[in-house]
C-alpha positions, -999 to +999 in steps of 0.1 A: +095+593-498+080+568-477+096+555-442+094+514-440+088+504-406+109+474-394+109+452-363+132+427-359+108+398-345+128+382-324+104+367-299+074+355-316+037+365-307+020+345-281-014+333-292-048+347-282-057+318-270-025+315-240-030+351-235-069+344-225-057+312-209-029+330-185-054+360-175-081+336-167-060+311-144-045+346-132-084+352-123-089+321-105-061+329-088-071+361-076-103+346-068-091+317-046-071+342-027-101+363-023-118+330-010-093+323+014-090+357+031-129+363+032-131+327+048-106+340+072-118+369+081-154+353+089-138+330+113-120+355+130-150+377+135-170+349+149-147+340+169-141+371+184-181+373+185-180+340+204-160+350+229-172+382+234-205+361+242-186+338+265-175+368+280-212+382+290-222+348+302-193+342+326-199+383+338-236+374+343-225+342+361-205+357+384-226+384+394-255+355+396-231+334+420-222+370+443-255+376+447-261+340+459-233+339+484-238+374+498-277+359+504-263+328+521-238+350+543-265+372+555-286+341+566-262+326+581-254+357+603-291+359+609-287+325+622-256+331+639-270+358+657-303+335+670-275+309+682-259+334+703-293+347+716-304+313+725-266+305+738-274+337+762-307+327+773-294+296+785 
């Protein structure tokens, strides 16, 4: 006795071409999403690097300004001291 297999086949099977086209469309979507995420990551990393570099430049600039201002103050103090001693002699 042989058992026969029956199926209702209510839904028709999709063609191999349609299945392949859907898979290709899904892969294209995934690639586009990956590229968008990768681009956003690269942009944020470059922005972070530039901001870090600008912070270093600002720190170096401020250090140079502070050093120059200290030198100017020393020279002003020395000049004021000289002027005070000249005024005392006069």
